[in-house]
PDB file of all heavy atoms in Angstrom:
ATOM      1  N   MET A   1      -1.649 -32.278   4.761  1.00  0.00           N
ATOM      2  CA  MET A   1      -0.236 -31.681   4.838  1.00  0.00           C
ATOM      3  C   MET A   1      -0.138 -30.529   3.852  1.00  0.00           C
ATOM      4  O   MET A   1       0.301 -29.508   4.236  1.00  0.00           O
ATOM      5  CB  MET A   1       0.737 -32.854   4.480  1.00  0.00           C
ATOM      6  CG  MET A   1       2.153 -32.397   4.662  1.00  0.00           C
ATOM      7  SD  MET A   1       2.512 -32.115   6.444  1.00  0.00           S
ATOM      8  CE  MET A   1       3.824 -33.129   6.622  1.00  0.00           C
ATOM      9  N   ARG A   2      -0.689 -30.668   2.649  1.00  0.00           N
ATOM     10  CA  ARG A   2      -0.637 -29.627   1.699  1.00  0.00           C
ATOM     11  C   ARG A   2      -1.428 -28.394   2.103  1.00  0.00           C
ATOM     12  O   ARG A   2      -1.055 -27.234   1.898  1.00  0.00           O
ATOM     13  CB  ARG A   2      -1.079 -30.138   0.302  1.00  0.00           C
ATOM     14  CG  ARG A   2      -0.938 -29.042  -0.703  1.00  0.00           C
ATOM     15  CD  ARG A   2      -1.228 -29.657  -2.119  1.00  0.00           C
ATOM     16  NE  ARG A   2      -1.037 -28.654  -3.101  1.00  0.00           N
ATOM     17  CZ  ARG A   2      -1.916 -27.996  -3.785  1.00  0.00           C
ATOM     18  NH1 ARG A   2      -3.247 -28.179  -3.512  1.00  0.00           N
ATOM     19  NH2 ARG A   2      -1.663 -27.169  -4.686  1.00  0.00           N
ATOM     20  N   TYR A   3      -2.566 -28.633   2.659  1.00  0.00           N
ATOM     21  CA  TYR A   3      -3.443 -27.581   3.107  1.00  0.00           C
ATOM     22  C   TYR A   3      -2.878 -26.730   4.233  1.00  0.00           C
ATOM     23  O   TYR A   3      -3.027 -25.538   4.270  1.00  0.00           O
ATOM     24  CB  TYR A   3      -4.742 -28.075   3.486  1.00  0.00           C
ATOM     25  CG  TYR A   3      -5.612 -28.683   2.404  1.00  0.00           C
ATOM     26  CD1 TYR A   3      -5.857 -30.000   2.397  1.00  0.00           C
ATOM     27  CD2 TYR A   3      -5.994 -27.934   1.310  1.00  0.00           C
ATOM     28  CE1 TYR A   3      -6.622 -30.666   1.364  1.00  0.00           C
ATOM     29  CE2 TYR A   3      -6.723 -28.534   0.221  1.00  0.00           C
ATOM     30  CZ  TYR A   3      -6.999 -29.894   0.279  1.00  0.00           C
ATOM     31  OH  TYR A   3      -7.696 -30.477  -0.762  1.00  0.00           O
ATOM     32  N   LYS A   4      -2.082 -27.420   5.041  1.00  0.00           N
ATOM     33  CA  LYS A   4      -1.366 -26.710   6.173  1.00  0.00           C
ATOM     34  C   LYS A   4      -0.353 -25.710   5.599  1.00  0.00           C
ATOM     35  O   LYS A   4      -0.298 -24.546   6.065  1.00  0.00           O
ATOM     36  CB  LYS A   4      -0.727 -27.673   7.147  1.00  0.00           C
ATOM     37  CG  LYS A   4      -0.214 -27.062   8.316  1.00  0.00           C
ATOM     38  CD  LYS A   4       0.340 -28.102   9.224  1.00  0.00           C
ATOM     39  CE  LYS A   4       0.838 -27.548  10.555  1.00  0.00           C
ATOM     40  NZ  LYS A   4       1.320 -28.465  11.488  1.00  0.00           N
ATOM     41  N   SER A   5       0.395 -26.161   4.562  1.00  0.00           N
ATOM     42  CA  SER A   5       1.393 -25.262   4.017  1.00  0.00           C
ATOM     43  C   SER A   5       0.728 -24.097   3.258  1.00  0.00           C
ATOM     44  O   SER A   5       1.284 -22.977   3.245  1.00  0.00           O
ATOM     45  CB  SER A   5       2.302 -26.015   3.103  1.00  0.00           C
ATOM     46  OG  SER A   5       1.665 -26.623   2.025  1.00  0.00           O
ATOM     47  N   VAL A   6      -0.361 -24.296   2.583  1.00  0.00           N
ATOM     48  CA  VAL A   6      -1.050 -23.289   1.899  1.00  0.00           C
ATOM     49  C   VAL A   6      -1.615 -22.249   2.861  1.00  0.00           C
ATOM     50  O   VAL A   6      -1.453 -21.048   2.731  1.00  0.00           O
ATOM     51  CB  VAL A   6      -2.197 -23.869   1.035  1.00  0.00           C
ATOM     52  CG1 VAL A   6      -3.133 -22.688   0.471  1.00  0.00           C
ATOM     53  CG2 VAL A   6      -1.679 -24.714  -0.109  1.00  0.00           C
ATOM     54  N   ARG A   7      -2.178 -22.710   4.003  1.00  0.00           N
ATOM     55  CA  ARG A   7      -2.675 -21.868   4.988  1.00  0.00           C
ATOM     56  C   ARG A   7      -1.542 -21.045   5.612  1.00  0.00           C
ATOM     57  O   ARG A   7      -1.698 -19.858   5.885  1.00  0.00           O
ATOM     58  CB  ARG A   7      -3.364 -22.709   6.115  1.00  0.00           C
ATOM     59  CG  ARG A   7      -4.014 -21.847   7.139  1.00  0.00           C
ATOM     60  CD  ARG A   7      -4.728 -22.574   8.269  1.00  0.00           C
ATOM     61  NE  ARG A   7      -5.853 -23.269   7.582  1.00  0.00           N
ATOM     62  CZ  ARG A   7      -6.473 -24.391   8.170  1.00  0.00           C
ATOM     63  NH1 ARG A   7      -6.154 -24.663   9.378  1.00  0.00           N
ATOM     64  NH2 ARG A   7      -7.461 -24.971   7.557  1.00  0.00           N
ATOM     65  N   LEU A   8      -0.393 -21.670   5.877  1.00  0.00           N
ATOM     66  CA  LEU A   8       0.660 -21.033   6.430  1.00  0.00           C
ATOM     67  C   LEU A   8       1.191 -19.852   5.510  1.00  0.00           C
ATOM     68  O   LEU A   8       1.500 -18.768   5.941  1.00  0.00           O
ATOM     69  CB  LEU A   8       1.867 -21.990   6.707  1.00  0.00           C
ATOM     70  CG  LEU A   8       3.074 -21.456   7.434  1.00  0.00           C
ATOM     71  CD1 LEU A   8       2.797 -20.861   8.719  1.00  0.00           C
ATOM     72  CD2 LEU A   8       4.236 -22.489   7.495  1.00  0.00           C
ATOM     73  N   ALA A   9       1.299 -20.210   4.214  1.00  0.00           N
ATOM     74  CA  ALA A   9       1.698 -19.171   3.195  1.00  0.00           C
ATOM     75  C   ALA A   9       0.716 -18.023   3.112  1.00  0.00           C
ATOM     76  O   ALA A   9       1.089 -16.920   3.038  1.00  0.00           O
ATOM     77  CB  ALA A   9       1.838 -19.823   1.816  1.00  0.00           C
ATOM     78  N   ARG A  10      -0.576 -18.311   3.259  1.00  0.00           N
ATOM     79  CA  ARG A  10      -1.613 -17.196   3.247  1.00  0.00           C
ATOM     80  C   ARG A  10      -1.381 -16.279   4.402  1.00  0.00           C
ATOM     81  O   ARG A  10      -1.393 -15.089   4.220  1.00  0.00           O
ATOM     82  CB  ARG A  10      -3.007 -17.783   3.250  1.00  0.00           C
ATOM     83  CG  ARG A  10      -3.409 -18.376   1.869  1.00  0.00           C
ATOM     84  CD  ARG A  10      -4.845 -18.900   1.974  1.00  0.00           C
ATOM     85  NE  ARG A  10      -5.197 -19.548   0.828  1.00  0.00           N
ATOM     86  CZ  ARG A  10      -6.322 -20.222   0.664  1.00  0.00           C
ATOM     87  NH1 ARG A  10      -7.152 -20.459   1.656  1.00  0.00           N
ATOM     88  NH2 ARG A  10      -6.603 -20.848  -0.574  1.00  0.00           N
ATOM     89  N   TYR A  11      -1.314 -16.907   5.593  1.00  0.00           N
ATOM     90  CA  TYR A  11      -1.097 -16.121   6.808  1.00  0.00           C
ATOM     91  C   TYR A  11       0.257 -15.341   6.778  1.00  0.00           C
ATOM     92  O   TYR A  11       0.293 -14.185   7.312  1.00  0.00           O
ATOM     93  CB  TYR A  11      -1.301 -16.936   8.020  1.00  0.00           C
ATOM     94  CG  TYR A  11      -2.714 -17.282   8.335  1.00  0.00           C
ATOM     95  CD1 TYR A  11      -3.024 -18.596   8.594  1.00  0.00           C
ATOM     96  CD2 TYR A  11      -3.759 -16.370   8.326  1.00  0.00           C
ATOM     97  CE1 TYR A  11      -4.385 -18.959   8.859  1.00  0.00           C
ATOM     98  CE2 TYR A  11      -5.078 -16.697   8.476  1.00  0.00           C
ATOM     99  CZ  TYR A  11      -5.359 -18.025   8.812  1.00  0.00           C
ATOM    100  OH  TYR A  11      -6.589 -18.405   8.989  1.00  0.00           O
ATOM    101  N   GLY A  12       1.276 -15.918   6.244  1.00  0.00           N
ATOM    102  CA  GLY A  12       2.566 -15.311   6.089  1.00  0.00           C
ATOM    103  C   GLY A  12       2.467 -14.157   5.232  1.00  0.00           C
ATOM    104  O   GLY A  12       2.985 -13.002   5.504  1.00  0.00           O
ATOM    105  N   LEU A  13       1.874 -14.241   4.093  1.00  0.00           N
ATOM    106  CA  LEU A  13       1.626 -13.047   3.128  1.00  0.00           C
ATOM    107  C   LEU A  13       0.837 -11.912   3.759  1.00  0.00           C
ATOM    108  O   LEU A  13       1.065 -10.793   3.557  1.00  0.00           O
ATOM    109  CB  LEU A  13       1.077 -13.564   1.880  1.00  0.00           C
ATOM    110  CG  LEU A  13       2.072 -14.342   0.974  1.00  0.00           C
ATOM    111  CD1 LEU A  13       1.341 -14.904  -0.308  1.00  0.00           C
ATOM    112  CD2 LEU A  13       3.196 -13.475   0.529  1.00  0.00           C
ATOM    113  N   LEU A  14      -0.263 -12.360   4.502  1.00  0.00           N
ATOM    114  CA  LEU A  14      -1.150 -11.429   5.194  1.00  0.00           C
ATOM    115  C   LEU A  14      -0.296 -10.677   6.177  1.00  0.00           C
ATOM    116  O   LEU A  14      -0.423  -9.344   6.313  1.00  0.00           O
ATOM    117  CB  LEU A  14      -2.266 -12.152   5.848  1.00  0.00           C
ATOM    118  CG  LEU A  14      -3.308 -11.278   6.495  1.00  0.00           C
ATOM    119  CD1 LEU A  14      -3.947 -10.225   5.564  1.00  0.00           C
ATOM    120  CD2 LEU A  14      -4.371 -12.078   7.303  1.00  0.00           C
ATOM    121  N   ALA A  15       0.536 -11.328   6.944  1.00  0.00           N
ATOM    122  CA  ALA A  15       1.397 -10.620   7.996  1.00  0.00           C
ATOM    123  C   ALA A  15       2.326  -9.697   7.352  1.00  0.00           C
ATOM    124  O   ALA A  15       2.555  -8.527   7.781  1.00  0.00           O
ATOM    125  CB  ALA A  15       2.099 -11.641   8.780  1.00  0.00           C
ATOM    126  N   LEU A  16       3.008 -10.128   6.176  1.00  0.00           N
ATOM    127  CA  LEU A  16       3.934  -9.421   5.461  1.00  0.00           C
ATOM    128  C   LEU A  16       3.231  -8.033   4.919  1.00  0.00           C
ATOM    129  O   LEU A  16       3.787  -6.921   5.004  1.00  0.00           O
ATOM    130  CB  LEU A  16       4.522 -10.055   4.336  1.00  0.00           C
ATOM    131  CG  LEU A  16       5.592  -9.385   3.487  1.00  0.00           C
ATOM    132  CD1 LEU A  16       6.762  -8.908   4.340  1.00  0.00           C
ATOM    133  CD2 LEU A  16       6.027 -10.228   2.359  1.00  0.00           C
ATOM    134  N   ALA A  17       2.047  -8.143   4.360  1.00  0.00           N
ATOM    135  CA  ALA A  17       1.240  -7.107   3.846  1.00  0.00           C
ATOM    136  C   ALA A  17       0.940  -6.039   5.024  1.00  0.00           C
ATOM    137  O   ALA A  17       1.030  -4.807   4.802  1.00  0.00           O
ATOM    138  CB  ALA A  17      -0.051  -7.474   3.174  1.00  0.00           C
ATOM    139  N   ALA A  18       0.481  -6.575   6.099  1.00  0.00           N
ATOM    140  CA  ALA A  18       0.205  -5.773   7.344  1.00  0.00           C
ATOM    141  C   ALA A  18       1.446  -4.940   7.729  1.00  0.00           C
ATOM    142  O   ALA A  18       1.336  -3.781   8.029  1.00  0.00           O
ATOM    143  CB  ALA A  18      -0.372  -6.547   8.458  1.00  0.00           C
ATOM    144  N   VAL A  19       2.565  -5.596   7.779  1.00  0.00           N
ATOM    145  CA  VAL A  19       3.867  -4.901   8.125  1.00  0.00           C
ATOM    146  C   VAL A  19       4.144  -3.802   7.151  1.00  0.00           C
ATOM    147  O   VAL A  19       4.583  -2.756   7.523  1.00  0.00           O
ATOM    148  CB  VAL A  19       4.985  -5.913   8.287  1.00  0.00           C
ATOM    149  CG1 VAL A  19       6.316  -5.220   8.403  1.00  0.00           C
ATOM    150  CG2 VAL A  19       4.744  -6.804   9.441  1.00  0.00           C
ATOM    151  N   CYS A  20       3.995  -4.066   5.827  1.00  0.00           N
ATOM    152  CA  CYS A  20       4.358  -3.104   4.776  1.00  0.00           C
ATOM    153  C   CYS A  20       3.438  -1.869   4.913  1.00  0.00           C
ATOM    154  O   CYS A  20       3.844  -0.763   4.757  1.00  0.00           O
ATOM    155  CB  CYS A  20       4.231  -3.742   3.448  1.00  0.00           C
ATOM    156  SG  CYS A  20       5.650  -4.912   3.024  1.00  0.00           S
ATOM    157  N   ILE A  21       2.203  -2.199   5.168  1.00  0.00           N
ATOM    158  CA  ILE A  21       1.151  -1.038   5.277  1.00  0.00           C
ATOM    159  C   ILE A  21       1.584  -0.207   6.556  1.00  0.00           C
ATOM    160  O   ILE A  21       1.502   1.016   6.432  1.00  0.00           O
ATOM    161  CB  ILE A  21      -0.250  -1.594   5.403  1.00  0.00           C
ATOM    162  CG1 ILE A  21      -0.757  -2.195   4.131  1.00  0.00           C
ATOM    163  CG2 ILE A  21      -1.247  -0.563   5.872  1.00  0.00           C
ATOM    164  CD1 ILE A  21      -1.985  -2.948   4.153  1.00  0.00           C
ATOM    165  N   LEU A  22       1.854  -0.876   7.577  1.00  0.00           N
ATOM    166  CA  LEU A  22       2.230  -0.129   8.827  1.00  0.00           C
ATOM    167  C   LEU A  22       3.530   0.697   8.598  1.00  0.00           C
ATOM    168  O   LEU A  22       3.611   1.884   9.113  1.00  0.00           O
ATOM    169  CB  LEU A  22       2.467  -1.124   9.982  1.00  0.00           C
ATOM    170  CG  LEU A  22       2.717  -0.535  11.379  1.00  0.00           C
ATOM    171  CD1 LEU A  22       1.606   0.348  11.807  1.00  0.00           C
ATOM    172  CD2 LEU A  22       3.046  -1.672  12.329  1.00  0.00           C
ATOM    173  N   LEU A  23       4.507   0.191   7.928  1.00  0.00           N
ATOM    174  CA  LEU A  23       5.653   0.854   7.713  1.00  0.00           C
ATOM    175  C   LEU A  23       5.372   2.133   6.811  1.00  0.00           C
ATOM    176  O   LEU A  23       5.918   3.215   6.964  1.00  0.00           O
ATOM    177  CB  LEU A  23       6.744   0.069   6.979  1.00  0.00           C
ATOM    178  CG  LEU A  23       7.369  -0.950   7.950  1.00  0.00           C
ATOM    179  CD1 LEU A  23       8.337  -1.881   7.126  1.00  0.00           C
ATOM    180  CD2 LEU A  23       8.191  -0.335   9.073  1.00  0.00           C
ATOM    181  N   GLY A  24       4.501   1.892   5.839  1.00  0.00           N
ATOM    182  CA  GLY A  24       4.101   3.036   4.929  1.00  0.00           C
ATOM    183  C   GLY A  24       3.376   4.149   5.742  1.00  0.00           C
ATOM    184  O   GLY A  24       3.626   5.413   5.516  1.00  0.00           O
ATOM    185  N   LEU A  25       2.539   3.818   6.645  1.00  0.00           N
ATOM    186  CA  LEU A  25       1.835   4.779   7.477  1.00  0.00           C
ATOM    187  C   LEU A  25       2.751   5.422   8.325  1.00  0.00           C
ATOM    188  O   LEU A  25       2.610   6.665   8.666  1.00  0.00           O
ATOM    189  CB  LEU A  25       0.749   4.105   8.270  1.00  0.00           C
ATOM    190  CG  LEU A  25      -0.481   3.641   7.413  1.00  0.00           C
ATOM    191  CD1 LEU A  25      -1.470   2.791   8.270  1.00  0.00           C
ATOM    192  CD2 LEU A  25      -1.204   4.718   6.759  1.00  0.00           C
ATOM    193  N   LEU A  26       3.691   4.829   9.003  1.00  0.00           N
ATOM    194  CA  LEU A  26       4.621   5.380   9.916  1.00  0.00           C
ATOM    195  C   LEU A  26       5.552   6.317   9.151  1.00  0.00           C
ATOM    196  O   LEU A  26       6.014   7.349   9.772  1.00  0.00           O
ATOM    197  CB  LEU A  26       5.468   4.322  10.642  1.00  0.00           C
ATOM    198  CG  LEU A  26       4.747   3.493  11.651  1.00  0.00           C
ATOM    199  CD1 LEU A  26       5.568   2.379  12.218  1.00  0.00           C
ATOM    200  CD2 LEU A  26       4.186   4.312  12.809  1.00  0.00           C
ATOM    201  N   GLY A  27       5.827   6.105   7.947  1.00  0.00           N
ATOM    202  CA  GLY A  27       6.695   7.019   7.100  1.00  0.00           C
ATOM    203  C   GLY A  27       6.046   8.092   6.439  1.00  0.00           C
ATOM    204  O   GLY A  27       6.555   8.751   5.601  1.00  0.00           O
ATOM    205  N   GLN A  28       4.723   8.281   6.724  1.00  0.00           N
ATOM    206  CA  GLN A  28       3.865   9.350   6.114  1.00  0.00           C
ATOM    207  C   GLN A  28       3.782   9.238   4.613  1.00  0.00           C
ATOM    208  O   GLN A  28       3.784  10.244   3.910  1.00  0.00           O
ATOM    209  CB  GLN A  28       4.399  10.695   6.515  1.00  0.00           C
ATOM    210  CG  GLN A  28       4.310  10.930   8.020  1.00  0.00           C
ATOM    211  CD  GLN A  28       2.904  10.966   8.541  1.00  0.00           C
ATOM    212  OE1 GLN A  28       2.119  11.611   7.948  1.00  0.00           O
ATOM    213  NE2 GLN A  28       2.629  10.377   9.661  1.00  0.00           N
ATOM    214  N   GLU A  29       3.804   7.992   4.067  1.00  0.00           N
ATOM    215  CA  GLU A  29       3.757   7.806   2.586  1.00  0.00           C
ATOM    216  C   GLU A  29       2.414   8.274   2.077  1.00  0.00           C
ATOM    217  O   GLU A  29       2.375   8.730   0.852  1.00  0.00           O
ATOM    218  CB  GLU A  29       4.026   6.397   2.295  1.00  0.00           C
ATOM    219  CG  GLU A  29       5.380   5.856   2.630  1.00  0.00           C
ATOM    220  CD  GLU A  29       6.473   6.400   1.759  1.00  0.00           C
ATOM    221  OE1 GLU A  29       6.194   6.718   0.574  1.00  0.00           O
ATOM    222  OE2 GLU A  29       7.537   6.626   2.243  1.00  0.00           O
ATOM    223  N   GLN A  30       1.351   8.197   2.819  1.00  0.00           N
ATOM    224  CA  GLN A  30       0.027   8.535   2.331  1.00  0.00           C
ATOM    225  C   GLN A  30      -0.068  10.049   1.987  1.00  0.00           C
ATOM    226  O   GLN A  30      -0.771  10.399   0.998  1.00  0.00           O
ATOM    227  CB  GLN A  30      -1.089   8.144   3.250  1.00  0.00           C
ATOM    228  CG  GLN A  30      -1.216   9.023   4.552  1.00  0.00           C
ATOM    229  CD  GLN A  30      -0.240   8.645   5.658  1.00  0.00           C
ATOM    230  OE1 GLN A  30       0.680   7.833   5.485  1.00  0.00           O
ATOM    231  NE2 GLN A  30      -0.496   9.119   6.842  1.00  0.00           N
ATOM    232  N   VAL A  31       0.742  10.869   2.584  1.00  0.00           N
ATOM    233  CA  VAL A  31       0.735  12.206   2.333  1.00  0.00           C
ATOM    234  C   VAL A  31       1.351  12.445   1.009  1.00  0.00           C
ATOM    235  O   VAL A  31       0.870  13.331   0.198  1.00  0.00           O
ATOM    236  CB  VAL A  31       1.471  13.052   3.379  1.00  0.00           C
ATOM    237  CG1 VAL A  31       1.624  14.500   3.171  1.00  0.00           C
ATOM    238  CG2 VAL A  31       0.788  12.892   4.802  1.00  0.00           C
ATOM    239  N   GLN A  32       2.426  11.848   0.744  1.00  0.00           N
ATOM    240  CA  GLN A  32       3.140  11.990  -0.621  1.00  0.00           C
ATOM    241  C   GLN A  32       2.227  11.514  -1.715  1.00  0.00           C
ATOM    242  O   GLN A  32       2.161  12.179  -2.744  1.00  0.00           O
ATOM    243  CB  GLN A  32       4.474  11.193  -0.591  1.00  0.00           C
ATOM    244  CG  GLN A  32       5.449  11.900   0.322  1.00  0.00           C
ATOM    245  CD  GLN A  32       6.787  10.980   0.380  1.00  0.00           C
ATOM    246  OE1 GLN A  32       6.891   9.986  -0.335  1.00  0.00           O
ATOM    247  NE2 GLN A  32       7.709  11.380   1.242  1.00  0.00           N
ATOM    248  N   VAL A  33       1.583  10.421  -1.538  1.00  0.00           N
ATOM    249  CA  VAL A  33       0.709   9.823  -2.625  1.00  0.00           C
ATOM    250  C   VAL A  33      -0.442  10.801  -2.808  1.00  0.00           C
ATOM    251  O   VAL A  33      -0.800  11.083  -3.991  1.00  0.00           O
ATOM    252  CB  VAL A  33       0.097   8.508  -2.142  1.00  0.00           C
ATOM    253  CG1 VAL A  33      -0.974   7.997  -3.060  1.00  0.00           C
ATOM    254  CG2 VAL A  33       1.193   7.361  -2.045  1.00  0.00           C
ATOM    255  N   LEU A  34      -1.059  11.424  -1.829  1.00  0.00           N
ATOM    256  CA  LEU A  34      -2.140  12.335  -1.986  1.00  0.00           C
ATOM    257  C   LEU A  34      -1.618  13.593  -2.646  1.00  0.00           C
ATOM    258  O   LEU A  34      -2.337  14.143  -3.631  1.00  0.00           O
ATOM    259  CB  LEU A  34      -2.762  12.758  -0.637  1.00  0.00           C
ATOM    260  CG  LEU A  34      -3.960  13.754  -0.753  1.00  0.00           C
ATOM    261  CD1 LEU A  34      -5.097  13.114  -1.503  1.00  0.00           C
ATOM    262  CD2 LEU A  34      -4.255  14.171   0.656  1.00  0.00           C
ATOM    263  N   GLN A  35      -0.457  14.077  -2.426  1.00  0.00           N
ATOM    264  CA  GLN A  35       0.081  15.291  -3.023  1.00  0.00           C
ATOM    265  C   GLN A  35       0.330  14.906  -4.526  1.00  0.00           C
ATOM    266  O   GLN A  35       0.032  15.860  -5.421  1.00  0.00           O
ATOM    267  CB  GLN A  35       1.369  15.734  -2.370  1.00  0.00           C
ATOM    268  CG  GLN A  35       1.204  16.347  -1.002  1.00  0.00           C
ATOM    269  CD  GLN A  35       2.434  16.587  -0.307  1.00  0.00           C
ATOM    270  OE1 GLN A  35       3.535  16.131  -0.747  1.00  0.00           O
ATOM    271  NE2 GLN A  35       2.373  17.420   0.795  1.00  0.00           N
ATOM    272  N   LYS A  36       0.868  13.842  -4.824  1.00  0.00           N
ATOM    273  CA  LYS A  36       1.092  13.505  -6.338  1.00  0.00           C
ATOM    274  C   LYS A  36      -0.263  13.318  -7.051  1.00  0.00           C
ATOM    275  O   LYS A  36      -0.386  13.718  -8.180  1.00  0.00           O
ATOM    276  CB  LYS A  36       1.884  12.301  -6.312  1.00  0.00           C
ATOM    277  CG  LYS A  36       3.311  12.409  -5.952  1.00  0.00           C
ATOM    278  CD  LYS A  36       4.110  11.121  -6.026  1.00  0.00           C
ATOM    279  CE  LYS A  36       5.540  11.363  -5.474  1.00  0.00           C
ATOM    280  NZ  LYS A  36       6.304  10.120  -5.568  1.00  0.00           N
ATOM    281  N   ALA A  37      -1.215  12.750  -6.382  1.00  0.00           N
ATOM    282  CA  ALA A  37      -2.562  12.542  -7.055  1.00  0.00           C
ATOM    283  C   ALA A  37      -3.186  13.867  -7.238  1.00  0.00           C
ATOM    284  O   ALA A  37      -3.803  14.006  -8.360  1.00  0.00           O
ATOM    285  CB  ALA A  37      -3.383  11.687  -6.057  1.00  0.00           C
ATOM    286  N   VAL A  38      -3.128  14.869  -6.392  1.00  0.00           N
ATOM    287  CA  VAL A  38      -3.752  16.120  -6.622  1.00  0.00           C
ATOM    288  C   VAL A  38      -2.978  16.804  -7.800  1.00  0.00           C
ATOM    289  O   VAL A  38      -3.663  17.493  -8.572  1.00  0.00           O
ATOM    290  CB  VAL A  38      -3.662  16.956  -5.300  1.00  0.00           C
ATOM    291  CG1 VAL A  38      -3.949  18.386  -5.623  1.00  0.00           C
ATOM    292  CG2 VAL A  38      -4.610  16.424  -4.308  1.00  0.00           C
ATOM    293  N   LYS A  39      -1.704  16.761  -7.804  1.00  0.00           N
ATOM    294  CA  LYS A  39      -0.979  17.343  -8.866  1.00  0.00           C
ATOM    295  C   LYS A  39      -1.372  16.793 -10.231  1.00  0.00           C
ATOM    296  O   LYS A  39      -1.525  17.417 -11.248  1.00  0.00           O
ATOM    297  CB  LYS A  39       0.444  17.205  -8.592  1.00  0.00           C
ATOM    298  CG  LYS A  39       1.414  17.996  -9.619  1.00  0.00           C
ATOM    299  CD  LYS A  39       2.854  17.814  -9.291  1.00  0.00           C
ATOM    300  CE  LYS A  39       3.719  18.639 -10.207  1.00  0.00           C
ATOM    301  NZ  LYS A  39       5.138  18.506  -9.922  1.00  0.00           N
ATOM    302  N   ILE A  40      -1.371  15.471 -10.245  1.00  0.00           N
ATOM    303  CA  ILE A  40      -1.822  14.764 -11.572  1.00  0.00           C
ATOM    304  C   ILE A  40      -3.198  15.255 -11.985  1.00  0.00           C
ATOM    305  O   ILE A  40      -3.491  15.604 -13.113  1.00  0.00           O
ATOM    306  CB  ILE A  40      -1.633  13.337 -11.448  1.00  0.00           C
ATOM    307  CG1 ILE A  40      -0.202  12.880 -11.375  1.00  0.00           C
ATOM    308  CG2 ILE A  40      -2.393  12.586 -12.579  1.00  0.00           C
ATOM    309  CD1 ILE A  40      -0.061  11.395 -11.005  1.00  0.00           C
ATOM    310  N   CYS A  41      -4.066  15.301 -11.060  1.00  0.00           N
ATOM    311  CA  CYS A  41      -5.504  15.723 -11.421  1.00  0.00           C
ATOM    312  C   CYS A  41      -5.550  17.134 -11.913  1.00  0.00           C
ATOM    313  O   CYS A  41      -6.280  17.413 -12.775  1.00  0.00           O
ATOM    314  CB  CYS A  41      -6.431  15.455 -10.191  1.00  0.00           C
ATOM    315  SG  CYS A  41      -6.810  13.715  -9.806  1.00  0.00           S
ATOM    316  N   LEU A  42      -4.871  17.996 -11.234  1.00  0.00           N
ATOM    317  CA  LEU A  42      -4.796  19.394 -11.718  1.00  0.00           C
ATOM    318  C   LEU A  42      -4.165  19.580 -13.052  1.00  0.00           C
ATOM    319  O   LEU A  42      -4.675  20.317 -13.789  1.00  0.00           O
ATOM    320  CB  LEU A  42      -4.107  20.210 -10.683  1.00  0.00           C
ATOM    321  CG  LEU A  42      -4.856  20.446  -9.324  1.00  0.00           C
ATOM    322  CD1 LEU A  42      -3.964  21.179  -8.298  1.00  0.00           C
ATOM    323  CD2 LEU A  42      -6.242  21.032  -9.489  1.00  0.00           C
ATOM    324  N   GLU A  43      -3.256  18.756 -13.352  1.00  0.00           N
ATOM    325  CA  GLU A  43      -2.573  18.762 -14.714  1.00  0.00           C
ATOM    326  C   GLU A  43      -3.547  18.265 -15.745  1.00  0.00           C
ATOM    327  O   GLU A  43      -3.560  18.769 -16.898  1.00  0.00           O
ATOM    328  CB  GLU A  43      -1.299  17.994 -14.693  1.00  0.00           C
ATOM    329  CG  GLU A  43      -0.176  18.663 -13.939  1.00  0.00           C
ATOM    330  CD  GLU A  43       1.062  17.858 -13.959  1.00  0.00           C
ATOM    331  OE1 GLU A  43       1.152  16.685 -14.424  1.00  0.00           O
ATOM    332  OE2 GLU A  43       2.107  18.300 -13.360  1.00  0.00           O
ATOM    333  N   CYS A  44      -4.368  17.230 -15.427  1.00  0.00           N
ATOM    334  CA  CYS A  44      -5.286  16.584 -16.327  1.00  0.00           C
ATOM    335  C   CYS A  44      -6.338  17.628 -16.753  1.00  0.00           C
ATOM    336  O   CYS A  44      -6.760  17.656 -17.909  1.00  0.00           O
ATOM    337  CB  CYS A  44      -5.927  15.411 -15.757  1.00  0.00           C
ATOM    338  SG  CYS A  44      -4.785  14.016 -15.776  1.00  0.00           S
ATOM    339  N   ILE A  45      -6.837  18.465 -15.883  1.00  0.00           N
ATOM    340  CA  ILE A  45      -7.911  19.377 -16.160  1.00  0.00           C
ATOM    341  C   ILE A  45      -7.313  20.752 -16.628  1.00  0.00           C
ATOM    342  O   ILE A  45      -8.049  21.697 -16.934  1.00  0.00           O
ATOM    343  CB  ILE A  45      -8.889  19.540 -15.055  1.00  0.00           C
ATOM    344  CG1 ILE A  45      -8.247  20.128 -13.742  1.00  0.00           C
ATOM    345  CG2 ILE A  45      -9.625  18.241 -14.760  1.00  0.00           C
ATOM    346  CD1 ILE A  45      -9.164  20.435 -12.670  1.00  0.00           C
ATOM    347  N   GLY A  46      -5.994  20.926 -16.676  1.00  0.00           N
ATOM    348  CA  GLY A  46      -5.357  22.031 -17.164  1.00  0.00           C
ATOM    349  C   GLY A  46      -5.148  23.198 -16.248  1.00  0.00           C
ATOM    350  O   GLY A  46      -4.825  24.302 -16.639  1.00  0.00           O
ATOM    351  N   ILE A  47      -5.205  22.937 -14.972  1.00  0.00           N
ATOM    352  CA  ILE A  47      -5.010  24.007 -14.035  1.00  0.00           C
ATOM    353  C   ILE A  47      -3.592  24.031 -13.506  1.00  0.00           C
ATOM    354  O   ILE A  47      -3.046  25.104 -13.363  1.00  0.00           O
ATOM    355  CB  ILE A  47      -6.022  23.900 -12.781  1.00  0.00           C
ATOM    356  CG1 ILE A  47      -7.414  24.123 -13.295  1.00  0.00           C
ATOM    357  CG2 ILE A  47      -5.741  24.910 -11.668  1.00  0.00           C
ATOM    358  CD1 ILE A  47      -8.518  23.886 -12.176  1.00  0.00           C
ATOM    359  N   GLY A  48      -2.981  22.861 -13.341  1.00  0.00           N
ATOM    360  CA  GLY A  48      -1.677  22.864 -12.715  1.00  0.00           C
ATOM    361  C   GLY A  48      -0.690  22.864 -13.713  1.00  0.00           C
ATOM    362  O   GLY A  48       0.335  22.725 -14.112  1.00  0.00           O
TER     363      GLY A  48
END
């Protein structure tokens, strides 16, 4: 009985993570993250 609830929780969290990733991709969040990363890197080496 306990193993069934643990398995259900794992699959539930996996499904939730997949939905969050999909929503991020649909909202073009990866573009914003890349732009911020480039800006931070350029500031670290003194160009930006």
